[in-house]
N, C-alpha and C positions, 0 to 999 in steps of 0.2 A: 466334542466338536460343536462349533457354533453354526447356526443356520446362515450366518453372515459371511462365513469364510468363502473367499472367492468373489464376493460381490464387488470389492474394490477393483480387482483386476478386470472384472466384466465391465465395470463403469468406465475404466480407462480405455478398454478395447472399443466400447461403444462411442466414446468421445472421438477417438481417432477415426473410427469408421464413418461417423457423421461428417467429420472434416473432409475425409477423402471423397465421400459421396457428393459433397457440396463445393468441391474445389472449383476455382481457386478460393482458398480460405486461410484464415489466420487463427491459430489456437493461442490465446493469451492466458497465462496462469500467473496471477499475482501471488505473492508469498509462496513461491515455488519451493522454498526451503521446508515449509510445513507439509507440502504434498509429496515432495521427492527428497526426503532427508537422507543423510549419509546412512548407508546400510549398516546394521549392527553385526551382520554375519550370522548365518544360521537360517536354515530353510523354514523354521517355525515362526519367524518374526513376520506377522501380517504386513507390516509396513515394507519389509524387504521384498515381499512378493509384489507389492504394488509398484515399488521402484523398478523391479525387474521387468514388469509389464510395460511401464513407461519407456524403458530403454529399448525393449523389443519393438514397440510401436514406432519409436523414433528411428530405429535402424531401418524400418520398413518405408520411411519417407525418403525415397530416392529422389534424385535431383528434380525430376520433372513431374512430380505428383501434384504440384500446385498447392501444397499444404505447408504453411510456414508456422513454426513453433516459437513463441516468445515467452520467456519466463522473467519475472521481476522478483527481486528479493532485497531486503536490507541486511541479510545475513548470508553472504556468499560462502562464508566458511562452513555453513551448515548443509550446503548442497552436496549431494553425492558426486565425488570427483568424476565418475564415469559419465555423468551428464554433460560435462564440459569437454569431453573428448571430441576430436574432429568429426564432423558429420552430424553431430547432435546439436548442442548449442555452440555454434562455431564462432560466434562473435560475443565479446564482452564489452558492454558500453556502461561506463560508470557515470552516473548523473550526480554531480555534486550538489550539496545544499545551496539554496539560493543566497546570493550576496545581498547586501543592504538594499540596493536599488531594486532587485528582483523581489525581495520581501515586501517592499513598498507597493509594487505593482500587484502582488498577490493579495495584499491587504485591500487594495482598491477593488479588486474583483469580488472579494468575499463580503465587503461591506455594502455592495450595491443593494439598494432597497432598505437598508437599515437606517434608522433615525439616529444620527449622531449629534451630540451637543457640539457647540462651536469650539469647546476647549480640547477636543480630540485632535491630536497631532499625529498624523500617520508617519511623518518623517521620524518623529521621536520613537514611535512604536517599532518602526523598522530598525532603528538603531539599538533598541533594547531586546531584540529577538534573535541575536546572533545564534546560529546553531539550530534554528527552527526550520523544519521542512514546511511545505505548503499545508499539509494536514495539521501540523502543529499550529499554524497561523489561523486556520479555520477553527480549530478547537479554542484558541484564544478569543476569537470573536464570539463564539458561542458562550464561553464562560463569562465574558464581559456582559453579554445580553442577560445571562442568568443573574449576574450581580445587580444589574439595573432592575430586574424584576423583584429581587429580594429587597433592594433599597426602596423601590416604589411601594411595596407592600408594607414595609416597616415604618418608613418615615416620609414617603412622598418625594417631592423634588421634581427635577425636570423629567418629562416623559420622553427621554432620549438616553442613549448610552453615553456616559460622560467619561472624561479622562480618569476620574476616580474609579469608575467601574472597571476600566481597563487596568488601572494600577492594582486593584484587588484581584482581577483575573490573573495578571502576571504573577502575583504573589502566590496564588492558589495552584498555578500550573507546575507540574513536575518538570524539572529541566529535561529537555530532550537529550537522548544519549548521543 
């Protein structure tokens, strides 16, 4: 036996207890598929016990407790089906990947404060990033900044992020799934 057995369930109970004590409240869990994965079957699976505790706590959230539970995932197929039963997570809202115009706006937000060379074309970058989520676009900008730092250390050039830095960043990035 491990001294940690039961700690996950206690943490879940504490989380819901604090939410109830501070109602109205919202519990938001990102990557809920990692926290509440499909159960494997068998009482000896520690993750199954945590999933069972989540389900028990969610069943205790009757309509007027003032606690709202929101889960986000990129892998809805990995979430335990019991979590999606009525009265638990009762609404499913799919948020699609941004289209080209939205990617352009996301790029604008993330480049605020960055020093860009005149040759950087956000319309072009938006057109070249089909399939990118907001986080992927942020990673692209970070990678372009890294490319600019490497370029400056190696050969100098403009002290700004250039179109070439972005081209290198696009090459280096793994295609989003």
